[in-house]
C-alpha positions in Angstrom: 34.2 87.9 138.5 32.1 88.2 135.6 30.4 85.1 133.6 33.0 85.6 130.8 36.1 85.5 133.0 34.4 82.5 135.1 34.1 80.6 131.9 37.8 81.3 130.8 38.7 80.2 134.2 36.9 77.2 133.8 38.4 76.2 130.5 41.7 77.3 131.8 41.3 74.7 134.6 40.2 72.1 132.1 43.4 72.5 130.1 46.0 73.5 132.9 44.9 70.6 135.1 47.8 68.9 133.1 50.1 71.2 135.2 48.7 71.0 138.4 47.0 74.6 138.4 44.0 74.8 140.6 40.6 76.5 140.2 41.4 78.5 143.4 44.9 79.6 142.0 43.0 81.2 138.8 40.4 82.5 140.9 43.0 84.4 142.6 44.7 85.4 139.5 41.2 86.7 138.1 39.7 88.4 140.9 42.6 90.5 142.4 42.3 94.0 141.8 41.1 94.6 138.2 42.2 92.1 135.9 41.4 94.3 132.8 43.8 96.9 134.1 46.6 94.4 134.4 45.7 93.2 130.8 45.5 96.6 129.1 48.9 97.4 131.0 50.6 94.3 129.3 49.2 94.8 126.1 49.9 98.3 125.8 53.7 97.4 126.6 53.8 94.9 124.0 52.2 97.1 121.2 53.5 100.2 121.6 57.0 99.8 123.2 60.0 100.0 120.7 62.9 97.5 121.1 60.7 95.4 123.4 62.3 92.3 122.3 65.9 91.6 123.0 67.0 88.6 120.4 70.7 87.2 120.2 72.1 84.3 118.3 73.5 81.2 120.1 76.4 80.6 117.8 77.6 77.7 119.8 74.4 75.8 119.3 73.4 73.3 116.7 70.1 72.5 117.9 67.5 74.1 120.3 68.2 71.7 123.1 71.9 72.7 122.7 71.1 76.3 123.3 69.1 75.5 126.4 72.2 73.5 127.9 74.3 76.5 127.0 72.3 78.9 128.8 71.6 76.6 131.8 75.4 76.6 132.0 76.0 80.4 131.5 73.2 81.2 134.2 74.8 78.4 136.7 78.3 80.4 136.1 76.7 84.0 136.4 75.0 82.9 139.7 78.0 81.4 141.1 80.2 84.6 140.3 77.4 86.5 142.1 77.2 84.6 145.0 81.0 84.3 145.5 81.5 88.2 145.1 78.6 88.8 147.7 80.2 86.4 150.3 83.5 88.3 149.7 81.7 91.5 150.5 80.4 90.2 153.6 76.6 90.4 152.6 74.6 88.5 155.1 72.1 87.0 152.9 73.3 86.8 149.0 70.5 86.7 146.4 71.7 85.8 142.7 70.2 84.6 139.4 68.9 81.3 139.1 67.0 79.2 136.3 63.8 77.7 137.7 62.8 74.1 137.0 59.1 74.4 135.1 58.7 70.7 135.0 60.3 68.8 138.2 58.9 65.4 136.8 60.9 65.4 133.6 63.4 62.7 133.2 66.0 65.1 131.4 67.4 68.4 132.3 66.1 70.1 128.9 62.5 69.2 129.5 62.9 70.2 133.2 64.1 73.6 132.8 62.5 74.4 129.1 59.4 72.6 128.2 58.5 72.7 124.6 56.2 75.7 124.4 54.7 74.8 120.9 53.8 71.3 122.1 52.0 72.8 124.8 50.1 75.2 122.4 49.1 72.1 120.4 48.0 70.3 123.3 45.7 73.3 123.9 44.3 73.0 120.6 43.8 69.2 121.0 41.8 69.9 124.1 39.4 72.4 122.5 38.9 70.5 119.5 37.5 67.6 121.7 35.7 69.8 124.0 33.8 71.5 121.3 32.7 67.9 119.8 31.6 66.9 123.2 29.6 70.0 124.1 28.1 69.9 120.6 27.1 66.3 121.3 25.0 67.3 124.6 27.5 66.9 127.2 27.9 69.5 130.1 30.8 71.6 130.1 32.6 69.5 133.3 31.9 66.2 131.2 33.0 67.5 128.2 36.3 69.0 129.8 36.9 65.4 131.5 36.3 63.7 128.3 38.4 66.1 126.0 41.5 65.8 128.5 41.6 62.0 128.0 41.9 62.5 124.2 44.5 65.0 124.3 47.5 62.4 124.5 46.2 60.4 121.5 45.5 63.5 119.6 49.3 64.7 120.2 50.7 61.4 119.2 48.7 61.3 115.9 49.4 64.5 114.9 45.9 65.6 114.9 46.0 68.9 116.5 44.2 71.6 114.6 47.5 73.5 114.9 49.9 70.6 113.7 52.3 72.0 111.4 51.6 75.5 111.8 54.9 76.9 113.5 58.0 78.2 112.1 60.0 76.4 114.7 59.6 74.5 117.8 60.1 76.9 120.8 61.5 76.0 124.3 60.7 78.5 127.1 62.7 79.0 130.4 62.1 81.2 133.4 64.9 83.0 135.1 64.5 84.2 138.6 66.3 86.8 141.0 64.3 86.8 144.5 65.8 90.1 145.5 65.0 91.8 142.1 61.6 90.4 142.4 60.8 91.8 145.8 62.1 95.2 145.0 60.3 95.5 141.7 57.0 94.6 143.5 57.3 96.4 146.8 54.6 99.0 146.5 51.0 98.5 145.4 51.6 101.0 142.2 54.1 98.6 140.9 52.0 95.5 140.9 50.9 95.6 137.4 54.6 95.1 136.4 54.0 91.6 137.6 52.5 91.0 134.2 56.2 91.0 132.9 57.8 88.8 135.6 59.7 86.5 136.0 62.2 86.8 133.1 60.8 84.4 130.6 63.2 83.6 127.8 62.6 81.7 124.5 64.9 79.4 122.4 64.2 78.5 118.9 65.4 78.0 115.5 65.2 80.9 113.2 66.2 80.4 109.4 68.8 77.8 110.6 70.5 79.9 113.5 69.7 78.9 117.1 68.3 82.2 118.8 67.3 83.4 122.4 64.9 86.0 122.9 63.2 88.0 125.9 61.2 91.0 126.8 63.5 94.2 127.4 62.8 94.6 131.1 64.5 98.1 131.1 62.3 99.4 128.2 59.1 97.9 129.9 60.1 99.7 133.2 60.3 103.0 131.3 56.8 102.4 129.8 55.0 101.5 133.0 56.5 104.7 134.6 58.1 103.0 137.6 60.2 105.1 140.1 63.6 106.0 139.2 64.9 103.2 141.7 62.9 100.8 139.8 63.6 101.8 136.5 67.6 101.6 137.7 67.0 98.0 139.0 65.3 96.9 135.5 68.3 98.4 133.8 70.8 96.2 135.8 68.5 93.2 135.1 68.6 93.9 131.3 72.4 94.2 131.8 72.6 91.1 133.5 70.3 89.2 130.8 72.4 90.4 128.3 75.8 89.1 130.1 74.2 86.0 130.5 72.7 85.1 127.2 74.0 87.4 124.5 77.5 85.9 124.0 76.9 82.2 123.6 
């Protein structure tokens, strides 16, 4: 791994230590194959694919937290319907949609399944603010990272993040998972770059007084990635399922 990528990994460990990510895990991510190929693939899709974002209003929600709870309920009902159908059809091992907990230590269901993404960005800005200050004072990178992490909670509490007040809305993020779909979309080496689009991340936010949910259109991404027909058909099925779960709340 190049020095630049090692530095990125080091700084990321300093910040992501809050969520338990290890240096070895980041090393795996940045050293597997050619990381530049993965990044180029992802950026090209984001910038050059029309209709890459699916966005719907959650009309029954008055707050972002309401939207999260409605989504959790919808995914639960959809997953149970899938499960019962497969059991009735005699499927030996049913697979179905699940919402994956992102913060198992949270003391409420909203924070457990949909952490505040904008708060996480502000946390990162606090870390970088103090990391820079400590580096300029002559500390080593490891010392600066350690001390900067200690300053983050106070920085957030006092509203001292360099990005405080910079967002149009708070954004909650969730992850939806279908184990069988994940396996089928990554079963060949040439499909592995598509992992950049997985699992299915969804965002919930307030847009001009309306609670909205959005996600990357998996069907369009599969077309751009030039996956085989079976994978494109599966991606179309995934997008359809996402719309059934999320577009009529």
